[in-house]
One Martini backbone bead per residue (centre of mass of N, CA, C, O) as a GRO file, in nm:
protein
  326
    1UNK     BB    1  -4.305   0.749   0.627
    2UNK     BB    2  -4.277   0.411   0.589
    3UNK     BB    3  -4.365   0.113   0.641
    4UNK     BB    4  -4.255  -0.114   0.910
    5UNK     BB    5  -4.069  -0.353   1.062
    6UNK     BB    6  -3.985  -0.459   1.414
    7UNK     BB    7  -3.682  -0.599   1.548
    8UNK     BB    8  -3.547  -0.743   1.848
    9UNK     BB    9  -3.225  -0.855   1.931
   10UNK     BB   10  -2.995  -1.084   2.141
   11UNK     BB   11  -2.841  -1.223   1.895
   12UNK     BB   12  -2.654  -1.303   1.620
   13UNK     BB   13  -2.842  -1.521   1.503
   14UNK     BB   14  -3.095  -1.354   1.480
   15UNK     BB   15  -2.973  -1.130   1.304
   16UNK     BB   16  -2.893  -1.302   1.058
   17UNK     BB   17  -3.162  -1.410   0.992
   18UNK     BB   18  -3.293  -1.121   0.949
   19UNK     BB   19  -3.085  -1.029   0.733
   20UNK     BB   20  -3.145  -1.252   0.515
   21UNK     BB   21  -3.454  -1.132   0.485
   22UNK     BB   22  -3.383  -0.800   0.464
   23UNK     BB   23  -3.293  -0.666   0.710
   24UNK     BB   24  -3.213  -0.369   0.882
   25UNK     BB   25  -2.973  -0.239   1.061
   26UNK     BB   26  -3.005  -0.109   1.411
   27UNK     BB   27  -2.877   0.126   1.641
   28UNK     BB   28  -2.855   0.446   1.679
   29UNK     BB   29  -2.999   0.592   1.408
   30UNK     BB   30  -2.859   0.868   1.296
   31UNK     BB   31  -2.906   0.796   0.983
   32UNK     BB   32  -3.143   0.612   0.902
   33UNK     BB   33  -3.381   0.773   1.016
   34UNK     BB   34  -3.335   1.025   0.853
   35UNK     BB   35  -3.374   0.882   0.568
   36UNK     BB   36  -3.660   0.787   0.632
   37UNK     BB   37  -3.785   1.069   0.675
   38UNK     BB   38  -3.683   1.159   0.371
   39UNK     BB   39  -3.726   0.889   0.178
   40UNK     BB   40  -3.455   0.757   0.087
   41UNK     BB   41  -3.535   0.543   0.283
   42UNK     BB   42  -3.728   0.201   0.248
   43UNK     BB   43  -3.756  -0.012   0.472
   44UNK     BB   44  -3.939  -0.296   0.570
   45UNK     BB   45  -3.701  -0.387   0.782
   46UNK     BB   46  -3.602  -0.377   1.130
   47UNK     BB   47  -3.291  -0.445   1.315
   48UNK     BB   48  -3.234  -0.444   1.652
   49UNK     BB   49  -2.875  -0.448   1.781
   50UNK     BB   50  -2.826  -0.292   2.066
   51UNK     BB   51  -2.815  -0.588   2.246
   52UNK     BB   52  -2.542  -0.658   2.161
   53UNK     BB   53  -2.208  -0.798   2.240
   54UNK     BB   54  -2.045  -0.505   2.098
   55UNK     BB   55  -1.885  -0.309   2.357
   56UNK     BB   56  -1.575  -0.357   2.320
   57UNK     BB   57  -1.239  -0.267   2.423
   58UNK     BB   58  -0.931  -0.395   2.296
   59UNK     BB   59  -0.602  -0.451   2.396
   60UNK     BB   60  -0.343  -0.583   2.263
   61UNK     BB   61  -0.043  -0.711   2.339
   62UNK     BB   62   0.097  -0.539   2.088
   63UNK     BB   63  -0.099  -0.259   2.051
   64UNK     BB   64  -0.377  -0.298   1.960
   65UNK     BB   65  -0.720  -0.292   1.831
   66UNK     BB   66  -1.069  -0.369   1.946
   67UNK     BB   67  -1.373  -0.241   1.815
   68UNK     BB   68  -1.681  -0.251   1.883
   69UNK     BB   69  -1.961  -0.177   1.685
   70UNK     BB   70  -2.135  -0.070   1.962
   71UNK     BB   71  -1.951   0.152   2.011
   72UNK     BB   72  -1.932   0.458   2.082
   73UNK     BB   73  -1.785   0.743   2.002
   74UNK     BB   74  -1.745   0.856   2.295
   75UNK     BB   75  -1.621   0.592   2.414
   76UNK     BB   76  -1.375   0.577   2.218
   77UNK     BB   77  -1.252   0.863   2.271
   78UNK     BB   78  -1.224   0.804   2.597
   79UNK     BB   79  -1.038   0.582   2.583
   80UNK     BB   80  -0.726   0.516   2.705
   81UNK     BB   81  -0.608   0.335   2.479
   82UNK     BB   82  -0.682   0.516   2.236
   83UNK     BB   83  -0.538   0.778   2.336
   84UNK     BB   84  -0.250   0.646   2.370
   85UNK     BB   85  -0.212   0.491   2.082
   86UNK     BB   86  -0.463   0.665   1.896
   87UNK     BB   87  -0.535   0.987   1.872
   88UNK     BB   88  -0.652   1.007   1.589
   89UNK     BB   89  -0.926   0.882   1.673
   90UNK     BB   90  -1.019   1.073   1.888
   91UNK     BB   91  -1.005   1.336   1.721
   92UNK     BB   92  -1.202   1.247   1.495
   93UNK     BB   93  -1.447   1.213   1.689
   94UNK     BB   94  -1.443   1.497   1.831
   95UNK     BB   95  -1.487   1.630   1.521
   96UNK     BB   96  -1.773   1.504   1.536
   97UNK     BB   97  -2.043   1.630   1.536
   98UNK     BB   98  -2.213   1.589   1.832
   99UNK     BB   99  -2.248   1.500   2.144
  100UNK     BB  100  -2.521   1.359   2.118
  101UNK     BB  101  -2.439   1.180   1.880
  102UNK     BB  102  -2.186   1.042   2.006
  103UNK     BB  103  -2.378   0.897   2.231
  104UNK     BB  104  -2.517   0.714   1.994
  105UNK     BB  105  -2.316   0.653   1.789
  106UNK     BB  106  -2.152   0.411   1.609
  107UNK     BB  107  -1.892   0.267   1.465
  108UNK     BB  108  -2.051   0.089   1.253
  109UNK     BB  109  -2.233   0.327   1.158
  110UNK     BB  110  -2.023   0.536   1.076
  111UNK     BB  111  -1.905   0.368   0.825
  112UNK     BB  112  -2.215   0.332   0.700
  113UNK     BB  113  -2.262   0.604   0.620
  114UNK     BB  114  -2.401   0.830   0.425
  115UNK     BB  115  -2.409   1.081   0.233
  116UNK     BB  116  -2.426   1.455   0.226
  117UNK     BB  117  -2.553   1.494  -0.028
  118UNK     BB  118  -2.808   1.702  -0.140
  119UNK     BB  119  -2.904   1.521  -0.385
  120UNK     BB  120  -2.948   1.259  -0.233
  121UNK     BB  121  -3.162   1.400  -0.018
  122UNK     BB  122  -3.310   1.480  -0.282
  123UNK     BB  123  -3.587   1.320  -0.436
  124UNK     BB  124  -3.593   1.530  -0.695
  125UNK     BB  125  -3.314   1.447  -0.767
  126UNK     BB  126  -3.050   1.343  -0.940
  127UNK     BB  127  -2.948   0.995  -0.844
  128UNK     BB  128  -2.749   0.705  -0.855
  129UNK     BB  129  -2.784   0.607  -0.564
  130UNK     BB  130  -3.096   0.587  -0.585
  131UNK     BB  131  -3.101   0.589  -0.916
  132UNK     BB  132  -2.997   0.411  -1.163
  133UNK     BB  133  -2.966   0.642  -1.446
  134UNK     BB  134  -3.060   0.942  -1.354
  135UNK     BB  135  -2.798   1.076  -1.245
  136UNK     BB  136  -2.588   1.380  -1.172
  137UNK     BB  137  -2.639   1.677  -1.032
  138UNK     BB  138  -2.353   1.768  -0.919
  139UNK     BB  139  -2.177   1.803  -1.176
  140UNK     BB  140  -2.366   2.078  -1.264
  141UNK     BB  141  -2.395   2.185  -1.001
  142UNK     BB  142  -2.339   2.244  -0.666
  143UNK     BB  143  -1.983   2.131  -0.588
  144UNK     BB  144  -1.797   2.231  -0.340
  145UNK     BB  145  -1.817   1.953  -0.138
  146UNK     BB  146  -1.705   1.763  -0.335
  147UNK     BB  147  -1.523   1.544  -0.510
  148UNK     BB  148  -1.166   1.484  -0.649
  149UNK     BB  149  -1.159   1.165  -0.561
  150UNK     BB  150  -1.291   0.877  -0.705
  151UNK     BB  151  -1.454   0.948  -0.934
  152UNK     BB  152  -1.736   0.962  -1.162
  153UNK     BB  153  -1.995   0.985  -1.382
  154UNK     BB  154  -2.204   0.881  -1.150
  155UNK     BB  155  -2.013   1.010  -0.896
  156UNK     BB  156  -1.916   1.289  -0.634
  157UNK     BB  157  -1.944   1.181  -0.354
  158UNK     BB  158  -1.873   1.203  -0.016
  159UNK     BB  159  -1.739   1.081   0.266
  160UNK     BB  160  -1.824   1.176   0.609
  161UNK     BB  161  -1.618   1.034   0.773
  162UNK     BB  162  -1.360   1.068   1.009
  163UNK     BB  163  -1.272   0.792   1.128
  164UNK     BB  164  -1.228   0.656   0.853
  165UNK     BB  165  -0.962   0.802   0.797
  166UNK     BB  166  -0.805   0.677   1.031
  167UNK     BB  167  -0.850   0.382   0.941
  168UNK     BB  168  -0.713   0.411   0.664
  169UNK     BB  169  -0.435   0.495   0.763
  170UNK     BB  170  -0.411   0.233   0.975
  171UNK     BB  171  -0.513  -0.026   0.834
  172UNK     BB  172  -0.777  -0.151   0.884
  173UNK     BB  173  -1.029  -0.389   1.003
  174UNK     BB  174  -1.329  -0.544   0.912
  175UNK     BB  175  -1.545  -0.728   1.110
  176UNK     BB  176  -1.749  -1.004   0.997
  177UNK     BB  177  -2.083  -1.161   1.008
  178UNK     BB  178  -2.211  -1.463   0.863
  179UNK     BB  179  -2.324  -1.750   0.734
  180UNK     BB  180  -1.994  -1.835   0.676
  181UNK     BB  181  -1.894  -1.644   0.899
  182UNK     BB  182  -1.588  -1.505   0.962
  183UNK     BB  183  -1.448  -1.185   0.839
  184UNK     BB  184  -1.185  -0.986   0.690
  185UNK     BB  185  -1.179  -0.641   0.593
  186UNK     BB  186  -1.008  -0.423   0.440
  187UNK     BB  187  -1.060  -0.097   0.451
  188UNK     BB  188  -0.981  -0.044   0.147
  189UNK     BB  189  -1.233  -0.266   0.070
  190UNK     BB  190  -1.503  -0.175   0.211
  191UNK     BB  191  -1.506   0.098   0.064
  192UNK     BB  192  -1.663   0.208  -0.233
  193UNK     BB  193  -1.632   0.307  -0.525
  194UNK     BB  194  -1.859   0.398  -0.762
  195UNK     BB  195  -1.840   0.403  -1.053
  196UNK     BB  196  -2.121   0.228  -1.196
  197UNK     BB  197  -2.211   0.149  -0.868
  198UNK     BB  198  -2.302   0.374  -0.631
  199UNK     BB  199  -2.508   0.194  -0.448
  200UNK     BB  200  -2.245   0.044  -0.380
  201UNK     BB  201  -2.057   0.102  -0.071
  202UNK     BB  202  -2.012  -0.197   0.038
  203UNK     BB  203  -1.847  -0.527   0.115
  204UNK     BB  204  -2.127  -0.654   0.174
  205UNK     BB  205  -2.312  -0.915   0.245
  206UNK     BB  206  -2.594  -1.068   0.280
  207UNK     BB  207  -2.651  -1.021   0.632
  208UNK     BB  208  -2.415  -0.886   0.732
  209UNK     BB  209  -2.213  -0.819   1.021
  210UNK     BB  210  -2.075  -0.593   1.225
  211UNK     BB  211  -1.838  -0.643   1.504
  212UNK     BB  212  -1.555  -0.492   1.414
  213UNK     BB  213  -1.252  -0.293   1.467
  214UNK     BB  214  -0.915  -0.330   1.355
  215UNK     BB  215  -0.599  -0.234   1.494
  216UNK     BB  216  -0.292  -0.242   1.433
  217UNK     BB  217   0.024  -0.291   1.524
  218UNK     BB  218   0.254  -0.036   1.563
  219UNK     BB  219   0.528   0.124   1.578
  220UNK     BB  220   0.747   0.231   1.837
  221UNK     BB  221   0.701   0.523   1.837
  222UNK     BB  222   0.373   0.703   1.792
  223UNK     BB  223   0.251   0.954   1.596
  224UNK     BB  224  -0.068   1.127   1.613
  225UNK     BB  225  -0.329   1.288   1.393
  226UNK     BB  226  -0.613   1.528   1.346
  227UNK     BB  227  -0.733   1.723   1.066
  228UNK     BB  228  -0.999   1.984   1.029
  229UNK     BB  229  -1.153   2.140   0.754
  230UNK     BB  230  -1.396   2.408   0.785
  231UNK     BB  231  -1.647   2.654   0.778
  232UNK     BB  232  -1.695   2.561   1.079
  233UNK     BB  233  -1.626   2.458   1.405
  234UNK     BB  234  -1.919   2.324   1.429
  235UNK     BB  235  -2.100   2.092   1.294
  236UNK     BB  236  -1.909   1.991   1.041
  237UNK     BB  237  -1.796   1.916   0.745
  238UNK     BB  238  -1.542   1.837   0.543
  239UNK     BB  239  -1.326   1.972   0.314
  240UNK     BB  240  -1.076   1.879   0.476
  241UNK     BB  241  -0.844   1.614   0.576
  242UNK     BB  242  -0.597   1.460   0.822
  243UNK     BB  243  -0.427   1.156   0.868
  244UNK     BB  244  -0.151   1.090   1.101
  245UNK     BB  245   0.131   0.852   1.112
  246UNK     BB  246   0.447   0.830   1.299
  247UNK     BB  247   0.765   0.665   1.282
  248UNK     BB  248   1.043   0.769   1.485
  249UNK     BB  249   1.394   0.671   1.436
  250UNK     BB  250   1.687   0.819   1.463
  251UNK     BB  251   1.563   1.073   1.293
  252UNK     BB  252   1.376   0.870   1.123
  253UNK     BB  253   1.133   0.770   0.901
  254UNK     BB  254   0.988   0.451   0.905
  255UNK     BB  255   0.669   0.521   0.932
  256UNK     BB  256   0.375   0.604   0.714
  257UNK     BB  257   0.043   0.733   0.777
  258UNK     BB  258  -0.193   0.855   0.515
  259UNK     BB  259  -0.499   1.051   0.517
  260UNK     BB  260  -0.809   1.167   0.350
  261UNK     BB  261  -1.076   1.404   0.377
  262UNK     BB  262  -1.338   1.562   0.176
  263UNK     BB  263  -1.218   1.445  -0.131
  264UNK     BB  264  -1.359   1.166  -0.134
  265UNK     BB  265  -1.559   0.885  -0.193
  266UNK     BB  266  -1.338   0.795  -0.003
  267UNK     BB  267  -1.113   0.740   0.208
  268UNK     BB  268  -0.781   0.880   0.132
  269UNK     BB  269  -0.510   0.737   0.052
  270UNK     BB  270  -0.132   0.835   0.063
  271UNK     BB  271   0.122   0.677  -0.078
  272UNK     BB  272   0.298   0.908  -0.205
  273UNK     BB  273   0.347   1.052   0.060
  274UNK     BB  274   0.472   0.817   0.218
  275UNK     BB  275   0.717   0.769   0.023
  276UNK     BB  276   0.850   1.056   0.084
  277UNK     BB  277   0.912   0.990   0.401
  278UNK     BB  278   1.057   0.736   0.398
  279UNK     BB  279   1.391   0.770   0.519
  280UNK     BB  280   1.351   1.054   0.645
  281UNK     BB  281   1.392   1.369   0.770
  282UNK     BB  282   1.259   1.593   0.945
  283UNK     BB  283   1.097   1.874   0.770
  284UNK     BB  284   0.957   2.129   0.616
  285UNK     BB  285   1.054   2.050   0.328
  286UNK     BB  286   0.928   1.764   0.341
  287UNK     BB  287   0.633   1.831   0.394
  288UNK     BB  288   0.595   1.991   0.130
  289UNK     BB  289   0.683   1.773  -0.076
  290UNK     BB  290   0.480   1.553   0.007
  291UNK     BB  291   0.208   1.723  -0.021
  292UNK     BB  292   0.217   1.748  -0.336
  293UNK     BB  293   0.099   1.439  -0.353
  294UNK     BB  294  -0.211   1.451  -0.251
  295UNK     BB  295  -0.356   1.531  -0.552
  296UNK     BB  296  -0.326   1.296  -0.706
  297UNK     BB  297  -0.576   1.255  -0.951
  298UNK     BB  298  -0.735   1.500  -0.965
  299UNK     BB  299  -1.106   1.598  -1.029
  300UNK     BB  300  -1.223   1.886  -1.054
  301UNK     BB  301  -1.470   2.104  -1.028
  302UNK     BB  302  -1.612   2.406  -1.057
  303UNK     BB  303  -1.641   2.465  -0.720
  304UNK     BB  304  -1.366   2.260  -0.614
  305UNK     BB  305  -1.069   2.355  -0.681
  306UNK     BB  306  -0.959   2.446  -0.399
  307UNK     BB  307  -0.900   2.151  -0.283
  308UNK     BB  308  -0.618   2.100  -0.393
  309UNK     BB  309  -0.465   2.309  -0.215
  310UNK     BB  310  -0.592   2.246   0.055
  311UNK     BB  311  -0.491   1.959   0.079
  312UNK     BB  312  -0.192   2.015   0.080
  313UNK     BB  313  -0.200   2.207   0.339
  314UNK     BB  314  -0.324   2.007   0.533
  315UNK     BB  315  -0.102   1.792   0.520
  316UNK     BB  316   0.138   1.970   0.589
  317UNK     BB  317   0.037   2.067   0.866
  318UNK     BB  318   0.012   1.780   0.996
  319UNK     BB  319   0.296   1.685   0.957
  320UNK     BB  320   0.411   1.905   1.143
  321UNK     BB  321   0.261   1.846   1.401
  322UNK     BB  322   0.348   1.540   1.425
  323UNK     BB  323   0.672   1.570   1.326
  324UNK     BB  324   0.780   1.831   1.301
  325UNK     BB  325   1.034   2.101   1.269
  326UNK     BB  326   1.300   2.320   1.090
   0.00000   0.00000   0.00000
């Protein structure tokens, strides 16, 4: 681990000042500290924001949510309002990491976590996320767990967060605070596809601080849930996953929110699947037809071609679980 300075701040003004000077924000530390230990990350300054007052979960009058950036994964999953209004969020969190990590890791840190690509974490391997222009070892290496959607010639790494898939499906907003004040970033724009600049992963400006994630109020009744398919039952990242939220009224699907994880360079919204669902009556035939669109645009690699079919089956299964079938 390389030398660094450490500052603990007690209010957002102090945090922003330190952030503008190049300090890296640290909360639970469950990702950044690991990357520093492995010398993948070498920040010169850490700014401990764990004492900031960003630990509230608020249920809005219309039934939306505002989750403070420093609320832990465990606290969010257990919150009565979250469980009642958006079980897809609680389920995604409970299927993430280990109980110990969920007690430490924060919501803001979770969506900021970097890829689990083994080549990214191996400083001897070529990786454009670490050193632009060095190449992508995963493209020709062992790429079974890598992305099939949103990839580029520069990078094929997946985003590891489960709850980010739920946030993408629900069309959340990330609230950030910076030198120019507060702004909201739609979740679809917050996490960036690699393109030709894979080292730039979030739409944050220098020194900006995540303060909350907001979930809009969606029509009720709303059924939602999260399915994660992985190699082993505990403490494993997704091969595929599906976050589904459906508003069914009068026997017809009025609103559909669907996203997939484990297959994209970012949590992957599935608008083609959603369009197949809206205005139709739930049925096993509908779930199968809609799920066929889940892998539209996929570009599988040598070892992960199985993800195309697995993604379709994962989405179909979760549509059936959430929406019921005949």
